[in-house]
NUPALO-163510 format. One line per 10 residues: number of its first residue (from 1); their letters; for each residue z, x, y of N, C-alpha, C. Coordinates in Angstrom, 1 decimal, always signed. Example, Ala and Ser with C-alpha at 12.3 -4.5 7.8 and 13.67 -1.06 7.14 Angstrom:
# NUPALO-163510
1) AS) +7.8,+13.2,-5.7,+7.8,+12.3,-4.5,+7.8,+13.2,-3.3; +7.1,+12.8,-2.2,+7.1,+13.7,-1.1,+7.9,+12.9,+0.0
***
This chain:
# NUPALO-163510
1) MGEFDIEKFE) +0.0,+1.0,-1.0,-0.4,+0.5,-0.3,+0.2,+1.2,+1.6; -0.8,+0.4,+2.3,-0.7,+1.2,+3.2,-1.7,+0.5,+4.5; -1.9,+1.3,+5.5,-2.8,+0.9,+6.6,-4.7,+0.7,+6.0; -5.2,-0.5,+6.1,-6.7,-0.5,+5.3,-7.4,+0.8,+6.4; -8.4,+1.7,+5.1,-9.3,+2.5,+5.9,-10.4,+2.0,+5.6; -11.0,+2.3,+6.3,-12.5,+1.7,+6.4,-13.4,+2.9,+5.4; -13.2,+4.2,+6.3,-13.8,+5.0,+5.6,-14.0,+5.2,+3.7; -12.6,+4.7,+3.5,-12.3,+4.6,+2.1,-13.3,+3.2,+1.6; -13.1,+1.8,+2.3,-14.0,+0.7,+1.7,-15.2,+1.2,+1.9; -15.8,+1.9,+2.6,-17.3,+2.0,+2.7,-17.2,+3.1,+1.4
11) ADGRENGVRF) -16.0,+4.0,+1.0,-16.7,+4.7,-0.4,-16.8,+4.3,-1.6; -15.8,+2.8,-1.5,-15.4,+1.8,-2.4,-16.6,+1.3,-3.0; -17.6,+1.0,-2.0,-18.7,+0.4,-2.2,-19.6,+1.0,-3.8; -20.1,-0.5,-4.3,-20.8,+0.2,-5.6,-22.2,-0.2,-5.4; -23.1,+0.4,-6.0,-24.5,-0.1,-5.8,-25.3,-0.6,-7.6; -26.0,-1.7,-7.4,-26.4,-2.0,-8.6,-27.7,-2.9,-8.2; -28.7,-2.6,-7.6,-29.5,-3.1,-6.9,-28.8,-3.7,-5.6; -28.0,-3.9,-5.3,-27.4,-4.5,-3.9,-25.9,-3.6,-4.3; -25.2,-3.7,-3.0,-24.1,-2.8,-2.8,-22.9,-4.1,-2.7; -22.3,-3.8,-3.4,-20.8,-4.3,-3.4,-19.6,-3.9,-3.5
21) WYAHEFMRAL) -18.6,-4.5,-3.6,-17.1,-4.1,-3.5,-16.2,-4.9,-4.7; -15.7,-4.7,-5.7,-14.9,-5.3,-6.8,-13.7,-6.3,-5.9; -13.8,-7.4,-6.2,-12.4,-7.9,-5.8,-11.4,-7.4,-6.2; -11.1,-7.0,-7.3,-9.6,-6.4,-7.5,-9.3,-5.2,-6.8; -10.3,-4.7,-6.2,-10.1,-3.2,-5.7,-9.9,-3.7,-4.2; -10.5,-4.3,-3.7,-10.6,-5.3,-2.5,-9.2,-5.8,-1.9; -8.7,-6.4,-3.3,-7.4,-6.9,-3.3,-6.2,-6.2,-2.6; -6.2,-4.9,-3.6,-5.6,-4.0,-3.2,-5.6,-3.0,-1.9; -6.8,-3.4,-1.4,-7.4,-2.4,-0.1,-6.8,-3.7,+1.2; -6.3,-5.0,+0.9,-5.5,-5.8,+1.6,-4.1,-5.8,+1.7
31) GYDSWITFQK) -3.8,-5.0,+0.5,-2.1,-5.2,+0.0,-1.6,-6.6,-0.2; -2.7,-6.6,-1.6,-2.1,-7.9,-2.2,-1.6,-6.9,-3.5; -0.8,-8.1,-4.2,-0.7,-7.3,-5.7,-0.6,-8.0,-6.9; -1.1,-9.1,-6.3,-1.3,-10.7,-7.0,-2.7,-11.3,-7.1; -3.4,-11.1,-8.3,-4.9,-11.5,-8.9,-4.5,-12.9,-8.3; -4.0,-13.6,-8.6,-3.4,-15.4,-8.6,-3.8,-15.9,-7.6; -2.8,-15.2,-6.5,-2.5,-15.1,-5.3,-3.9,-14.9,-4.7; -4.5,-13.9,-4.8,-5.5,-13.3,-3.9,-7.1,-13.8,-4.1; -6.7,-14.9,-5.5,-8.0,-15.8,-5.9,-8.2,-16.7,-5.1; -6.7,-17.3,-4.8,-7.0,-18.4,-3.7,-7.4,-17.8,-2.1
41) VITKAMGSCA) -7.2,-16.9,-2.0,-8.1,-16.8,-0.8,-9.7,-16.6,-0.8; -10.0,-15.8,-2.2,-11.1,-16.0,-2.7,-12.0,-17.5,-2.4; -10.9,-18.2,-3.0,-11.6,-19.7,-3.2,-11.9,-20.1,-2.0; -10.9,-20.2,-0.8,-10.8,-20.3,+0.8,-12.5,-19.5,+1.4; -12.6,-18.5,+0.8,-13.4,-17.7,+1.4,-15.1,-18.4,+1.3; -14.9,-18.6,+0.0,-16.0,-19.3,-0.9,-16.5,-20.4,-0.2; -15.4,-21.3,+0.3,-15.6,-22.6,+0.8,-16.4,-22.8,+2.3; -15.7,-21.4,+2.6,-16.3,-21.0,+4.3,-18.1,-20.9,+4.2; -18.2,-19.9,+3.1,-19.2,-19.3,+2.7,-20.1,-21.0,+2.3; -19.9,-21.7,+2.0,-20.5,-22.8,+1.5,-21.2,-24.2,+2.5
51) KLGLDPTESF) -19.6,-23.8,+3.6,-19.7,-24.9,+4.6,-20.7,-24.4,+5.9; -20.5,-22.8,+5.6,-21.9,-22.3,+6.6,-23.7,-22.4,+5.8; -23.5,-23.2,+5.1,-24.8,-23.9,+4.2,-25.6,-22.5,+3.5; -24.9,-21.6,+3.4,-24.9,-20.3,+2.5,-24.9,-20.5,+1.3; -25.2,-19.7,+0.1,-25.0,-20.1,-1.6,-23.9,-19.0,-1.9; -22.5,-19.3,-2.0,-21.5,-18.5,-2.2,-21.9,-17.5,-3.6; -22.6,-18.1,-4.5,-22.7,-17.2,-5.6,-23.9,-16.0,-5.4; -24.6,-16.0,-4.0,-25.0,-14.7,-3.5,-24.0,-13.6,-3.1; -23.1,-14.2,-2.6,-22.1,-13.2,-2.1,-20.4,-13.3,-2.5; -20.8,-13.9,-3.8,-19.8,-14.0,-5.0,-20.1,-13.8,-6.1
61) ARETYLEGGK) -20.2,-13.0,-6.6,-21.0,-12.7,-8.0,-19.8,-12.8,-9.3; -19.5,-13.6,-10.2,-18.3,-13.4,-11.2,-19.2,-12.0,-12.0; -18.1,-11.2,-12.3,-18.0,-10.2,-13.2,-17.1,-9.9,-14.1; -17.1,-9.0,-15.0,-16.2,-8.8,-16.1,-16.3,-7.1,-15.5; -14.7,-6.9,-15.3,-14.0,-5.5,-14.9,-13.0,-5.1,-15.5; -12.9,-4.0,-16.0,-12.3,-2.8,-16.9,-11.0,-2.8,-15.9; -9.8,-3.0,-16.4,-8.5,-2.4,-15.8,-7.8,-2.3,-16.5; -7.1,-1.2,-16.5,-6.1,-0.5,-17.5,-6.5,-0.9,-18.4; -7.6,-0.6,-19.0,-8.5,-0.8,-20.6,-8.3,-2.0,-20.9; -8.2,-2.8,-19.8,-8.6,-4.6,-20.4,-9.6,-5.2,-19.8
71) ECITYKLSRF) -10.2,-6.4,-20.0,-11.5,-6.7,-19.5,-11.0,-8.0,-18.8; -10.9,-8.0,-17.5,-10.6,-9.3,-16.5,-12.0,-9.7,-16.0; -11.9,-10.8,-15.4,-12.6,-12.1,-14.4,-12.5,-11.5,-13.1; -13.5,-10.7,-12.3,-13.4,-10.3,-11.2,-14.9,-11.0,-10.1; -14.8,-10.6,-9.3,-15.7,-11.2,-8.5,-16.8,-9.9,-7.7; -17.8,-9.6,-7.8,-18.7,-8.8,-6.9,-18.7,-9.3,-5.5; -18.4,-8.7,-4.5,-18.5,-9.2,-3.2,-19.1,-8.4,-2.1; -20.1,-8.9,-1.6,-21.2,-8.6,-0.8,-20.3,-8.2,+0.7; -20.9,-7.2,+1.2,-20.0,-7.3,+2.6,-19.6,-8.2,+3.8; -20.7,-9.5,+3.4,-20.1,-10.5,+4.2,-18.9,-11.4,+3.6
81) ACFLVSMHAD) -18.8,-10.9,+2.0,-17.9,-11.5,+1.5,-16.5,-11.3,+1.5; -16.7,-9.8,+1.8,-15.4,-9.0,+2.5,-15.0,-9.4,+3.9; -15.7,-10.0,+4.2,-15.3,-10.2,+5.9,-15.1,-11.5,+5.9; -15.6,-12.6,+5.5,-14.9,-13.8,+5.1,-13.4,-13.8,+4.3; -13.4,-13.2,+3.3,-12.1,-13.1,+2.4,-11.0,-12.7,+3.4; -11.5,-11.0,+3.9,-10.4,-10.5,+4.9,-10.2,-11.8,+6.0; -10.8,-12.6,+6.6,-10.7,-13.7,+7.7,-9.7,-15.0,+6.7; -9.5,-14.5,+5.9,-8.6,-15.9,+5.1,-7.3,-15.0,+4.8; -7.6,-14.2,+4.6,-6.2,-13.4,+4.3,-5.2,-13.6,+5.1; -4.2,-13.4,+4.7,-2.6,-13.0,+5.1,-2.4,-12.1,+6.2
91) SSKPEVAKAK) -2.4,-12.4,+7.3,-2.8,-11.5,+8.6,-1.2,-10.6,+8.9; -0.6,-11.5,+8.3,+0.9,-10.7,+8.0,+1.0,-9.2,+7.8; -0.1,-9.1,+6.8,-0.2,-7.5,+6.0,-0.7,-7.2,+6.8; -0.1,-5.7,+7.5,-1.1,-4.9,+8.3,-2.1,-4.6,+7.9; -2.7,-4.2,+6.8,-3.9,-3.8,+5.8,-4.6,-5.2,+6.3; -4.1,-6.5,+6.0,-5.2,-7.7,+6.7,-5.8,-7.8,+8.0; -4.9,-7.0,+8.8,-5.3,-7.3,+10.1,-5.8,-6.4,+10.5; -5.9,-4.8,+9.8,-6.5,-4.0,+10.2,-8.5,-4.0,+9.5; -8.2,-4.8,+8.5,-9.6,-5.0,+7.6,-10.2,-6.3,+8.8; -9.4,-7.1,+8.9,-9.9,-8.3,+9.8,-10.7,-7.8,+11.4
101) ASLAAIADQL) -9.7,-6.7,+12.1,-10.3,-6.0,+13.2,-11.8,-5.1,+12.4; -11.3,-4.5,+11.7,-12.5,-3.7,+11.4,-13.9,-3.8,+10.8; -14.0,-4.9,+10.4,-14.8,-5.9,+9.3,-15.4,-6.6,+10.7; -14.9,-7.3,+11.1,-15.3,-7.8,+12.6,-16.2,-7.1,+13.7; -15.3,-5.9,+13.9,-16.2,-5.0,+14.9,-17.4,-4.6,+14.2; -17.6,-4.5,+12.8,-19.1,-4.3,+12.3,-20.0,-5.3,+12.6; -19.5,-6.8,+12.3,-20.4,-7.7,+12.5,-20.8,-7.9,+13.9; -19.7,-7.7,+14.7,-20.2,-7.8,+16.5,-21.0,-6.7,+16.9; -21.0,-5.5,+15.9,-21.9,-4.9,+16.6,-23.2,-5.4,+15.9; -23.6,-5.3,+14.6,-24.8,-5.4,+14.2,-25.5,-6.8,+14.7
111) IAERIRESDL) -24.8,-7.8,+15.2,-25.3,-9.0,+16.0,-25.0,-8.8,+17.5; -24.6,-7.7,+18.0,-24.3,-7.8,+19.6,-23.5,-9.3,+19.7; -22.7,-9.7,+19.1,-22.1,-10.9,+19.6,-20.7,-10.7,+19.1; -19.6,-11.3,+19.8,-18.2,-11.4,+19.5,-18.3,-12.5,+18.4; -17.6,-12.3,+17.5,-16.9,-13.0,+16.0,-15.8,-13.4,+16.6; -15.1,-14.5,+16.8,-13.8,-14.6,+16.9,-13.1,-15.5,+15.9; -11.8,-15.0,+15.4,-11.2,-15.6,+14.0,-11.4,-16.6,+14.1; -11.1,-17.6,+15.3,-11.2,-19.2,+15.7,-12.4,-19.5,+14.5; -13.5,-19.2,+14.7,-14.9,-19.5,+14.4,-14.8,-20.3,+13.2; -14.1,-19.3,+12.1,-14.6,-19.8,+10.4,-13.2,-21.3,+10.6
121) GRIETREDLK) -12.2,-21.1,+11.4,-11.5,-22.3,+11.5,-12.3,-23.4,+11.9; -13.0,-23.5,+13.5,-13.5,-24.8,+13.6,-15.1,-25.1,+13.0; -15.5,-24.5,+11.9,-16.3,-24.9,+11.3,-15.9,-25.8,+10.1; -14.9,-25.1,+9.4,-14.5,-25.7,+8.4,-13.5,-27.2,+8.5; -12.8,-27.2,+9.9,-12.0,-28.6,+10.7,-13.6,-29.4,+11.1; -14.4,-29.1,+11.3,-15.8,-29.9,+11.7,-16.1,-30.4,+10.3; -15.9,-29.7,+9.4,-16.8,-30.2,+8.1,-16.0,-31.2,+7.5; -14.5,-30.9,+8.0,-13.6,-31.8,+7.5,-13.5,-33.2,+7.7; -13.8,-32.9,+9.3,-13.8,-34.4,+10.4,-15.0,-35.3,+9.5; -15.9,-34.4,+9.3,-17.6,-35.8,+9.3,-17.1,-36.0,+7.8
131) FAERELSGVA) -16.2,-35.7,+7.0,-15.7,-36.4,+5.5,-14.4,-37.1,+6.2; -14.0,-36.9,+7.1,-12.5,-37.9,+7.5,-13.2,-39.2,+8.0; -14.2,-39.0,+8.8,-14.5,-40.2,+9.6,-15.3,-40.7,+8.5; -15.8,-40.4,+7.6,-16.5,-41.5,+6.7,-15.5,-41.8,+5.9; -14.7,-41.4,+5.5,-13.6,-42.1,+4.6,-13.0,-42.8,+5.5; -12.4,-43.1,+6.7,-12.1,-44.0,+7.7,-13.4,-45.2,+8.3; -14.1,-45.0,+7.7,-15.1,-45.7,+8.2,-15.2,-46.9,+6.8; -15.1,-46.1,+5.5,-14.8,-47.0,+4.6,-13.8,-47.9,+3.9; -12.7,-46.9,+4.9,-11.5,-47.7,+4.7,-11.5,-48.9,+5.8; -11.9,-48.7,+7.1,-12.1,-49.7,+7.8,-13.0,-51.3,+7.4
141) KSAGLQSSHF) -14.0,-50.6,+6.9,-14.9,-51.3,+6.3,-14.0,-52.5,+5.1; -13.7,-52.0,+4.2,-12.8,-52.6,+3.4,-11.5,-53.4,+3.9; -11.5,-53.4,+5.3,-10.4,-54.0,+5.6,-11.2,-55.0,+6.8; -12.2,-55.6,+6.3,-13.5,-56.8,+7.3,-13.7,-56.2,+8.3; -14.2,-54.9,+8.5,-14.4,-54.6,+9.8,-16.3,-54.6,+9.5; -16.9,-55.2,+10.7,-18.1,-55.0,+10.2,-18.9,-53.5,+10.7; -20.1,-53.1,+10.2,-20.5,-52.2,+10.4,-20.9,-52.3,+11.9; -21.5,-53.2,+12.6,-21.3,-53.1,+14.1,-20.3,-52.9,+15.0; -19.3,-52.9,+14.5,-18.0,-52.9,+14.9,-17.4,-51.8,+15.3; -17.9,-50.5,+14.3,-17.4,-49.1,+14.1,-16.7,-48.4,+15.4
151) GIFKDAGFRG) -17.8,-48.8,+15.9,-17.9,-48.4,+17.7,-16.7,-48.2,+18.5; -16.5,-49.7,+18.2,-15.2,-50.1,+18.9,-13.8,-49.4,+18.6; -14.2,-49.9,+17.2,-12.8,-49.1,+16.6,-12.7,-47.9,+16.7; -14.0,-47.2,+16.6,-13.5,-45.6,+16.9,-13.1,-45.4,+18.2; -13.5,-46.0,+19.0,-13.4,-45.9,+20.9,-11.7,-45.9,+20.8; -10.9,-46.6,+20.5,-9.8,-47.7,+20.6,-8.9,-46.2,+19.9; -9.4,-45.2,+19.3,-8.6,-44.1,+18.7,-8.6,-43.0,+19.6; -9.6,-43.0,+20.5,-9.9,-42.1,+21.5,-9.6,-42.1,+22.7; -9.2,-43.8,+23.2,-8.4,-44.2,+24.1,-6.8,-44.1,+24.1; -6.5,-43.9,+23.0,-5.3,-44.4,+22.3,-4.7,-42.5,+22.5
161) MYNMSLRRLM) -5.4,-41.3,+21.8,-5.3,-39.7,+22.1,-5.8,-39.6,+23.6; -6.4,-39.9,+24.3,-7.6,-39.4,+25.5,-6.9,-40.2,+27.1; -6.5,-41.7,+26.9,-6.4,-42.4,+28.1,-7.5,-43.0,+28.8; -8.6,-42.6,+27.8,-10.1,-43.1,+28.5,-10.8,-43.5,+26.6; -12.0,-44.1,+27.7,-12.9,-44.0,+26.5,-13.9,-42.9,+26.0; -14.3,-43.1,+24.7,-15.5,-42.0,+24.2,-16.7,-41.5,+25.9; -16.7,-42.3,+26.0,-17.9,-42.1,+27.2,-17.4,-41.9,+28.2; -16.2,-42.1,+29.0,-15.5,-41.5,+29.7,-15.0,-40.3,+29.5; -14.7,-39.6,+28.8,-14.2,-38.5,+27.9,-15.4,-37.4,+27.8; -16.3,-38.2,+27.5,-17.4,-37.0,+28.3,-17.8,-36.8,+29.2
171) EYKGVDPKNT) -17.7,-37.7,+30.0,-18.3,-37.5,+31.7,-17.1,-36.5,+32.0; -15.8,-36.5,+31.7,-14.8,-35.7,+32.4,-14.9,-34.8,+31.9; -15.3,-34.2,+30.7,-15.1,-32.6,+29.7,-16.7,-32.2,+30.4; -17.6,-33.0,+30.7,-19.0,-32.6,+31.2,-19.7,-32.1,+30.1; -20.0,-33.2,+28.8,-20.9,-32.9,+28.0,-22.1,-34.0,+27.9; -22.9,-33.8,+27.6,-24.2,-34.4,+27.7,-23.8,-35.9,+26.6; -24.1,-36.8,+27.0,-24.0,-37.6,+26.1,-24.6,-37.9,+24.7; -26.1,-37.2,+24.8,-26.7,-37.0,+23.4,-26.0,-36.3,+22.9; -25.1,-35.4,+22.8,-24.5,-34.5,+22.1,-23.2,-35.5,+21.3; -22.7,-34.4,+20.2,-21.4,-34.9,+19.6,-20.1,-34.4,+20.5
181) LYDFMGLEEM) -19.5,-34.9,+20.7,-18.3,-34.3,+21.5,-17.2,-33.4,+20.9; -17.2,-33.8,+19.0,-16.5,-33.0,+18.4,-17.2,-31.5,+18.2; -18.6,-30.9,+18.4,-19.4,-29.8,+18.5,-18.4,-29.0,+19.4; -18.1,-29.8,+20.7,-17.5,-28.9,+21.9,-16.5,-28.6,+22.0; -15.8,-28.9,+20.8,-14.2,-29.1,+20.7,-13.7,-27.7,+20.0; -12.8,-27.0,+20.9,-12.0,-25.8,+20.2,-11.2,-26.2,+19.1; -10.4,-25.5,+18.4,-9.6,-25.5,+16.9,-8.8,-26.5,+17.0; -7.7,-26.3,+18.1,-6.5,-27.1,+18.5,-7.1,-28.7,+18.4; -8.3,-29.0,+19.7,-8.2,-30.1,+19.7,-9.0,-30.9,+18.7; -9.6,-29.9,+17.9,-10.7,-30.7,+16.7,-9.4,-30.8,+15.6
191) AGNLFRVTQT) -8.5,-29.8,+15.6,-7.7,-30.1,+14.7,-6.9,-31.5,+14.8; -6.9,-31.7,+16.0,-5.6,-33.1,+16.6,-6.7,-34.2,+16.0; -7.9,-34.4,+16.2,-8.8,-35.3,+16.1,-8.7,-35.2,+15.1; -9.0,-34.9,+13.8,-8.7,-34.6,+12.5,-7.4,-34.9,+12.0; -6.7,-35.2,+12.6,-5.0,-35.7,+12.0,-5.3,-36.8,+12.5; -5.6,-37.2,+13.8,-5.6,-38.6,+14.1,-6.7,-39.8,+13.6; -7.9,-39.1,+12.5,-8.7,-39.9,+12.0,-8.1,-40.0,+10.6; -7.4,-39.0,+9.9,-6.8,-39.2,+8.6,-5.3,-39.7,+8.8; -4.8,-39.9,+9.7,-3.9,-40.7,+9.9,-3.9,-42.6,+10.3; -5.1,-42.6,+10.7,-5.5,-43.8,+11.1,-5.7,-44.4,+9.8
201) AARVKTKGVR) -6.8,-43.7,+9.0,-6.9,-44.4,+7.5,-6.0,-44.5,+7.1; -5.3,-43.4,+6.8,-3.8,-43.6,+5.9,-3.0,-44.8,+6.4; -2.4,-45.4,+7.7,-1.9,-46.6,+8.3,-2.5,-47.8,+7.8; -3.8,-47.8,+8.0,-4.8,-48.8,+7.9,-4.4,-49.4,+6.1; -4.5,-48.2,+5.3,-4.6,-48.2,+4.2,-2.7,-49.1,+3.7; -2.1,-47.9,+4.0,-0.5,-48.5,+3.8,+0.0,-49.7,+4.3; -0.3,-50.1,+5.7,+0.0,-51.4,+6.1,-1.1,-52.7,+6.0; -1.9,-52.5,+5.1,-2.6,-53.6,+4.5,-3.3,-54.0,+5.9; -3.7,-53.2,+6.9,-4.1,-53.5,+8.3,-5.9,-54.5,+7.9; -5.5,-55.6,+8.6,-7.0,-56.2,+8.7,-7.8,-56.7,+9.4
211) GLPALQDTAQ) -8.7,-57.4,+9.9,-9.5,-57.7,+10.7,-9.7,-56.5,+12.4; -10.7,-56.7,+13.1,-11.0,-55.9,+14.0,-9.9,-55.7,+15.0; -9.4,-56.7,+15.7,-8.6,-56.6,+16.7,-6.9,-56.0,+16.2; -6.7,-55.8,+14.6,-5.4,-55.2,+14.1,-6.0,-54.0,+14.2; -7.2,-53.5,+13.7,-7.8,-52.4,+13.5,-8.1,-51.4,+14.5; -8.0,-52.3,+15.9,-8.3,-51.7,+17.0,-6.6,-51.0,+17.6; -6.0,-51.9,+17.1,-4.7,-51.7,+17.8,-4.1,-50.1,+16.8; -4.3,-50.6,+15.8,-3.8,-49.7,+15.2,-4.1,-48.3,+15.1; -5.6,-48.1,+15.6,-6.4,-47.2,+15.9,-6.1,-46.3,+17.4; -5.5,-47.5,+18.0,-4.9,-46.7,+19.4,-3.4,-46.5,+19.1
221) RVGREVRTMM) -2.7,-46.8,+18.8,-1.7,-46.7,+18.3,-1.6,-44.6,+17.8; -2.3,-44.8,+16.6,-2.2,-43.6,+16.1,-2.3,-42.8,+16.9; -3.6,-42.8,+17.9,-4.1,-41.8,+18.4,-3.3,-41.6,+19.9; -2.5,-42.6,+20.7,-1.1,-42.2,+21.3,-0.1,-41.5,+20.5; +0.4,-41.8,+19.7,+1.0,-40.4,+18.6,+0.7,-39.2,+18.7; -0.7,-39.0,+18.4,-0.8,-37.5,+18.5,-1.5,-37.3,+20.0; -1.2,-37.9,+20.8,-1.3,-37.6,+22.3,+0.1,-37.1,+22.7; +1.1,-37.7,+22.3,+2.1,-37.8,+22.6,+3.0,-36.2,+21.7; +2.4,-36.2,+20.2,+2.4,-35.1,+20.0,+2.1,-33.2,+20.4; +1.0,-33.7,+20.6,+0.1,-32.7,+20.8,+0.5,-32.1,+22.5
231) IKNSGVPPEQ) +1.2,-33.2,+23.5,+1.8,-32.9,+24.8,+2.9,-32.1,+24.6; +3.7,-32.8,+23.6,+4.8,-32.1,+23.1,+4.8,-30.8,+23.0; +3.8,-30.6,+22.3,+3.7,-29.0,+21.5,+3.4,-27.7,+22.3; +2.4,-28.6,+23.0,+1.8,-28.0,+24.4,+1.7,-27.7,+25.4; +2.3,-28.5,+25.9,+2.3,-29.2,+27.5,+1.3,-29.5,+27.7; +0.1,-29.5,+26.9,-1.4,-29.9,+27.7,-2.2,-31.2,+26.9; -2.2,-31.8,+28.1,-2.6,-33.1,+27.6,-4.0,-32.7,+26.7; -4.6,-33.9,+25.8,-6.0,-33.0,+24.8,-6.8,-33.1,+26.0; -7.1,-34.4,+26.6,-8.5,-33.9,+27.7,-8.6,-33.4,+28.7; -7.7,-32.3,+28.5,-7.5,-30.9,+29.6,-7.8,-30.0,+28.5
241) LPVAENIDGV) -7.7,-30.0,+27.6,-8.4,-28.4,+27.0,-9.5,-28.1,+27.2; -10.1,-26.9,+27.3,-11.3,-26.3,+27.3,-12.4,-27.1,+26.4; -13.4,-27.2,+27.1,-14.7,-27.4,+26.2,-15.0,-25.9,+25.4; -15.4,-25.9,+24.3,-16.1,-24.7,+23.8,-17.2,-24.6,+23.5; -17.8,-23.9,+23.0,-19.4,-23.2,+22.4,-19.6,-24.2,+21.6; -20.7,-24.5,+21.6,-21.8,-25.8,+20.6,-21.2,-24.9,+19.3; -20.4,-26.0,+18.4,-20.6,-25.5,+17.1,-21.8,-24.9,+16.5; -22.7,-25.3,+16.5,-24.2,-24.7,+16.1,-24.5,-23.5,+16.6; -23.9,-23.3,+17.7,-24.4,-21.3,+18.1,-23.1,-21.1,+17.4; -22.2,-20.9,+16.8,-21.1,-20.3,+16.0,-21.9,-20.1,+14.7
251) RRRLKSAHKA) -22.2,-21.5,+14.3,-23.2,-21.2,+12.7,-23.7,-20.3,+12.8; -24.4,-20.2,+13.5,-25.8,-19.4,+13.7,-25.4,-18.0,+13.7; -24.1,-17.6,+14.6,-23.8,-16.3,+14.7,-23.1,-15.9,+13.7; -22.3,-16.6,+12.6,-21.9,-16.4,+11.6,-23.3,-16.1,+10.3; -23.9,-16.8,+10.3,-25.2,-16.7,+9.3,-26.1,-15.3,+9.8; -26.4,-15.2,+11.2,-26.7,-13.8,+12.1,-26.1,-12.8,+11.0; -24.4,-12.8,+11.1,-24.0,-11.7,+10.5,-23.9,-11.5,+9.3; -23.6,-12.4,+8.1,-24.5,-12.6,+6.9,-25.8,-11.8,+6.8; -26.8,-12.0,+7.3,-27.9,-11.6,+7.4,-28.1,-10.5,+7.8; -27.7,-9.8,+8.5,-27.4,-8.5,+9.4,-26.6,-7.1,+8.4
261) MAKMDESRRR) -25.2,-8.2,+7.5,-24.7,-7.0,+7.2,-25.4,-7.1,+5.6; -26.1,-7.7,+4.8,-26.8,-7.9,+4.1,-28.2,-6.8,+4.3; -28.6,-6.8,+5.2,-30.0,-6.0,+6.0,-29.4,-4.7,+6.1; -28.2,-4.1,+6.5,-27.5,-2.7,+6.7,-27.0,-2.5,+5.5; -26.7,-3.0,+4.1,-26.7,-2.6,+3.0,-27.6,-2.1,+2.4; -28.7,-3.1,+2.6,-30.0,-2.9,+2.0,-30.6,-1.8,+2.5; -31.2,-1.4,+3.9,-31.2,-0.6,+4.5,-30.6,+0.8,+3.7; -29.2,+1.0,+3.6,-28.4,+2.1,+3.1,-28.7,+2.6,+1.9; -28.8,+1.5,+1.4,-29.4,+1.7,+0.1,-31.0,+2.5,-0.6; -32.0,+1.6,+0.4,-33.2,+2.3,+0.4,-33.0,+3.8,+0.9
271) KKLSPSSLLP) -32.2,+4.0,+2.0,-32.6,+5.4,+2.0,-31.9,+6.3,+1.3; -30.8,+5.9,+0.6,-30.2,+6.7,-0.1,-31.4,+7.0,-1.6; -32.3,+5.9,-1.9,-33.2,+6.2,-2.7,-34.6,+6.7,-2.4; -34.7,+7.0,-1.0,-35.5,+7.2,-1.0,-36.4,+8.1,-0.8; -37.6,+8.8,-1.2,-37.9,+10.1,-1.8,-37.2,+11.3,-0.9; -37.2,+11.3,+0.3,-36.7,+12.3,+1.6,-35.3,+12.4,+1.2; -34.5,+11.4,+0.8,-33.1,+11.5,+0.6,-32.9,+12.5,-0.7; -34.0,+12.6,-1.4,-33.7,+13.4,-2.8,-34.1,+14.8,-2.4; -34.5,+15.1,-1.0,-34.9,+16.5,-1.0,-33.8,+17.3,-0.5; -33.9,+18.7,-0.7,-32.5,+20.0,-0.1,-32.5,+19.3,+1.1
281) D) -31.1,+20.2,+1.8,-31.4,+20.1,+2.9,-32.0,+21.7,+3.5
***
């Protein structure tokens, strides 16, 4: 255990048609000693990969690994996979903190744009919010809400949380009404809305709420409760939280990092295998 060493990380990279790192070795470099615990981190990283629209099996390839004379199942991690794993790992470990900074710096350099630690959180929460809204729509429909009234029901939740309608909120935040407001929310605000949507669905189900007036009232009450909680925790009303970069730009930046890292290691492999590289100095 000790500080993450980027030079050792590079030296640990293997070649087999593509450049990769064994998950068991990367685990130790990040200060983990439990494979069961580390597997959970890998699972989260694979989820992030999928939510970016990338095939996780390309960056996380299952492989048999020999450790202590015994065969075990591990993963061959691409450089981008190592980056995602480090972003999901426990930041309280000094090795993880250094790995995050080192691998993010490489990504920043390759695409000439900064990758923030909150980027992955925003993408994952946005996908969860899409699912939660579909779930809420189904719950409300089962409670007697007509499809044509869903916009009214949804607006009630915003009125409770922001003290204004969705349309007015978008004007207040300066977001074009042609866009989706969630795509311009920072992680804190988006997480607050995810909580509001999931708790509204839960309350409708557990309280047996039925009909548009009762559904509107429930959505507004839950929204108001989330508003109160957010103000209590941060002192900032949710409508005053800053507008963030369009999440589509965040996705493009992370996909660019994925492509650039793959290209970086492919170029390195070609250089290593080129005829000129085999000539004596």
